C-alpha positions in Angstrom: -73.7 20.9 -10.1 -72.0 23.2 -7.5 -68.3 23.7 -7.5 -66.1 25.5 -5.0 -63.2 27.4 -6.6 -60.5 28.3 -4.1 -58.3 30.9 -5.9 -56.8 34.1 -4.5 -56.4 35.7 -8.0 -59.7 37.4 -8.8 -58.8 37.7 -12.6 -58.0 34.0 -12.9 -61.1 33.1 -10.8 -63.4 35.3 -12.9 -62.1 33.8 -16.2 -62.4 30.2 -15.0 -65.8 30.7 -13.4 -67.1 32.1 -16.7 -65.9 29.0 -18.6 -67.3 26.6 -16.0 -70.6 28.4 -15.9 -71.0 27.9 -19.7 -70.7 24.1 -19.1 -73.5 24.2 -16.5 -71.4 24.5 -13.3 -72.5 26.8 -10.5 -69.2 28.2 -9.1 -68.7 29.6 -5.6 -65.4 31.5 -5.3 -63.4 31.4 -2.1 -60.3 33.6 -1.9 -58.5 32.0 1.0 -58.3 28.7 2.9 -60.5 29.9 5.7 -63.2 31.1 3.3 -63.1 27.6 1.6 -63.4 25.8 4.9 -66.4 27.9 6.0 -68.1 27.4 2.6 -67.8 23.6 3.0 -69.6 23.6 6.4 -73.0 21.9 6.2 -75.9 24.3 5.4 -79.2 24.3 3.6 -77.7 24.8 0.2 -76.9 22.0 -2.3 -73.5 20.4 -1.3 -70.5 21.0 -3.5 -69.7 18.2 -6.0 -66.0 19.2 -6.4 -63.4 21.6 -4.9 -60.8 23.2 -7.2 -58.0 24.1 -4.9 -55.1 26.4 -5.7 -52.1 25.7 -3.6 -50.7 29.3 -3.4 -53.2 30.9 -1.0 -52.6 34.0 1.1 -53.5 32.7 4.5 -52.2 29.1 4.4 -50.7 26.5 2.1 -53.1 24.7 -0.1 -51.8 21.3 1.2 -52.8 22.3 4.7 -56.2 23.3 3.4 -56.6 19.9 1.7 -55.8 18.1 4.9 -58.4 20.2 6.8 -61.0 19.6 4.2 -60.6 15.9 4.5 -61.3 16.2 8.3 -64.7 17.8 7.7 -66.1 16.3 4.5 -65.5 13.8 1.7 -66.0 16.3 -1.2 -63.6 15.5 -4.0 -60.7 17.8 -4.3 -58.7 18.6 -7.4 -55.5 20.5 -6.8 -54.8 23.1 -9.5 -51.3 24.5 -9.3 -48.1 25.4 -11.2 -46.1 23.0 -8.9 -45.3 20.3 -11.4 -42.7 18.3 -9.4 -43.5 14.7 -8.6 -42.9 15.2 -4.9 -45.7 17.8 -4.7 -48.1 15.5 -6.6 -47.4 12.6 -4.3 -47.8 14.8 -1.2 -51.1 16.2 -2.5 -52.5 12.7 -3.3 -51.4 11.4 0.0 -53.2 14.2 1.8 -56.5 13.1 0.2 -56.6 15.0 -3.1 -58.6 13.1 -5.8 -56.6 14.6 -8.7 -53.8 17.0 -9.4 -53.8 19.3 -12.5 -50.7 21.4 -13.4 -51.0 24.9 -14.9 -51.3 25.7 -17.7 -54.0 23.2 -18.4 -56.4 22.5 -21.2 -60.0 23.6 -20.2 -61.5 20.5 -21.8 -59.2 18.2 -19.8 -60.1 20.1 -16.5 -63.8 19.7 -17.2 -63.3 16.0 -17.9 -61.5 15.6 -14.6 -64.2 17.5 -12.7 -66.9 15.2 -14.1 -64.7 12.1 -13.4 -64.1 12.8 -9.7 -67.8 13.8 -9.2 -69.0 10.6 -10.8 -66.7 8.5 -8.6 -68.0 10.3 -5.5 -71.6 9.9 -6.6 -71.2 6.2 -7.2 -69.3 5.5 -4.0 -71.8 6.9 -1.4 -75.4 7.5 -0.6 -78.4 5.3 -0.6 -79.7 4.0 -3.9 -83.3 3.0 -4.7 -83.8 -0.8 -4.5 -84.4 -1.1 -8.2 -81.2 0.9 -9.0 -79.1 -1.1 -6.6 -80.4 -4.4 -8.1 -79.5 -3.1 -11.6 -76.0 -2.2 -10.5 -75.3 -5.7 -9.1 -74.2 -7.2 -12.4 -73.4 -5.8 -15.9 -74.1 -8.4 -18.6 -72.3 -7.7 -21.9 -72.9 -10.7 -24.2 -71.0 -13.6 -22.7 -69.2 -11.3 -20.2 -70.7 -10.6 -16.7 -69.1 -8.0 -14.5 -70.3 -8.1 -10.8 -69.6 -4.7 -9.3 -70.2 -5.5 -5.6 -68.1 -8.6 -5.5 -65.6 -7.4 -8.1 -65.9 -10.7 -10.0 -65.9 -11.2 -13.8 -67.0 -14.3 -15.7 -67.1 -15.3 -19.4 -69.7 -17.9 -20.4 -70.1 -18.6 -16.6 -66.4 -19.3 -16.1 -64.6 -17.0 -13.6 -61.8 -14.8 -15.0 -59.3 -13.7 -12.3 -58.3 -10.0 -12.8 -56.0 -7.7 -10.9 -57.5 -4.8 -9.0 -56.6 -2.3 -11.8 -57.8 -4.6 -14.5 -61.2 -4.9 -12.9 -61.4 -1.1 -12.3 -60.5 -0.5 -16.0 -63.1 -3.1 -17.3 -65.8 -1.8 -14.9 -65.3 1.8 -16.0 -65.7 0.9 -19.7 -68.5 -1.7 -19.1 -70.7 0.8 -17.3 -70.9 2.9 -20.4 -70.6 0.5 -23.4 -70.1 2.2 -26.7 -68.9 5.4 -25.2 -65.3 6.5 -26.1 -63.2 7.2 -23.0 -60.2 9.4 -23.6 -56.8 8.0 -22.4 -56.4 10.9 -20.0 -59.9 10.3 -18.5 -59.2 6.6 -18.0 -55.9 7.3 -16.3 -57.6 9.9 -14.1 -60.4 7.6 -13.0 -58.6 4.3 -12.7 -55.1 5.4 -11.5 -56.3 8.7 -10.0 -53.3 10.5 -11.4 -52.3 12.6 -14.3 -48.6 11.7 -14.2 -46.7 11.3 -17.5 -45.7 7.8 -18.2 -49.0 6.2 -17.0 -50.1 5.8 -20.7 -47.9 2.8 -21.2 -49.3 1.1 -18.1 -52.8 1.7 -19.6 -51.8 -0.1 -22.8 -50.4 -3.0 -20.9 -53.6 -3.4 -18.9 -55.8 -3.2 -22.0 -53.7 -5.9 -23.7 -53.9 -8.1 -20.5 -57.7 -7.7 -20.4 -58.1 -8.7 -24.0 -55.9 -11.8 -23.4 -57.6 -12.9 -20.2 -61.1 -12.5 -21.5 -60.1 -14.0 -24.9 -62.0 -11.3 -26.6 -59.7 -9.1 -28.8 -62.7 -7.1 -30.1 -64.3 -6.4 -26.7 -62.2 -3.3 -26.1 -61.8 -1.2 -29.2 -58.9 1.2 -29.7 -60.1 4.6 -31.0 -56.9 5.9 -32.7 -55.6 9.2 -31.2 -58.4 9.3 -28.6 -58.8 6.3 -26.3 -60.8 3.2 -25.9 -64.4 2.0 -25.8 -66.1 -1.3 -24.9 -68.0 -3.0 -27.7 -70.7 -5.4 -26.6 -70.2 -8.7 -28.3 -73.0 -10.2 -30.4 -75.6 -12.1 -28.4 -74.8 -15.8 -28.0 -71.1 -15.4 -29.1 -68.9 -17.6 -27.0 -65.4 -16.7 -25.8 -64.2 -20.3 -26.2 -64.6 -19.9 -30.0 -62.4 -16.8 -30.1 -58.7 -16.9 -30.6 -56.5 -15.5 -27.8 -56.1 -11.7 -27.9 -53.2 -10.0 -29.6 -51.0 -8.1 -27.2 -51.2 -5.0 -29.3 -53.3 -2.2 -27.8 
């Protein structure tokens, strides 16, 4: 996977590039906004999966660069900056940034965010082979069916109305049953933010899903880490289950 790193500090860029390379990422370094925009022009090379964009660039503000990137391509952009105020975050997301990471950051979290936005981009565009498209139409997890194209969920054939975020949260977990998703990763993918305070919102949505689906054990809490979806035993009926506890 190719990544475009837009960073004017060569020392910072070299250190980060070395870390990313160890995790299988091919990093191209641009030292200015203009360099970044030229690098994103279509050519014969493999397209970039993600842009890591520093805001303090020598030729123009990173916000301006983000806006110009959005006019020429849909490559996911993660802003990486020391500007931690809420107004800057809102401005960056409104300009089309897919995520916003504040320095200093944990390298593991940055890698998780890179993979998260690249997965979203990969699943949202491009043609799929017919057999893959058919497989993606519905996720069947015991008595639960999640239809991705129509955004509908049913349990034992009965439709369960969910809010937009509830569906996004369930779909994320359901596409990789058994895999533990970190809280930060879920917040990044579903809410597309890293803002503090979103964690409580996540807990409320988990509790609501458990209650609406009447399956307390469907979404398991992994203490100190996050959540995972546990496929119910074949043939188990939701009607026989007690309502979910609000605890998450």
